[in-house]
N, C-alpha and C positions, 0 to 999 in steps of 0.2 A: 504494500500499499504506499502511496506517495502523498504527503501532505506538503503543500507548497504555498507560500505567500510572496507577493511582489509589492515592493515599495519604491516610489519614484525618487530620483536623486540626480539632478543636473544632466539631463539627456541620457542617463543610464538608469537602469532600475535594478534593485536588489531582489534577485530570486533567491529565496531561502526556503528550507524545508527540512523535514525529518523523514528518513527512509526507515520503514518498519516492515516486519513480516506480516503475513495475514493474521497471526496471532497477537500482533501488536508489539513484538519484541524488536528493539532497535537493531539495525544492521550496522555493525562497526566497520569503519574504514571503507565505506562504499565510495565508488568512483562515479561521478556524474559528469558526462561529457556531452558537448554540443556536437551532434553528428556533422561531419564535414568541416569542422573547425578545430582549431588547437585548444579551444576553451575547455578546460576540465578542472574539477576540484575534487578533493577527497574529503569525505565526511569525517566527523570526529567519532569518538568511541561511543556516543549516544545516538549516532545516525544523523546528526544535524549537519547541514552544509549551507554555504552562502556563495553567490556568484553575481557579479555585475554584468548586465546586458543592455544593449540598446533595444528600443521598441522593435518588435517583429514577431514572426512565427518561427519557432525552432523545434527541431526534433532532438530529444535528449535520449541518451543511452545511460542506463543505471546498471552498474555491475559490481559484483563482490565475489570473492573466493567462496566457493560452496553454494552459490545461488545462481539461478538462471538469470541471464541478462534480459532486462526489460527495456523496450523503446516506447516512447510516448511523444506526442506533439503538444507543445505549450504555446500560448500566445502571450507575449509580454507587451502590455500597453500601460499607459498611465492609469492609475486608479483601478488596476486589475487585480483581482484575487482569485486564485484557483485552488 
């Protein structure tokens, strides 16, 4: 399950969230990557991550050792919360 919030900040937006299993257990050291770009971050031991992005539509890839890789599309706009 992916929980994500987006907050505006000077032409870039903060994409942040927490990656958890279906049972609600945080996924440690998860990698969140923008497909087709070099943008990637690693979540902390509680599954939290943060990334700055410009407004647009992105495909993100979420992966971690021992878990199936998940891809999803997100829309980053001002005043947007998903």
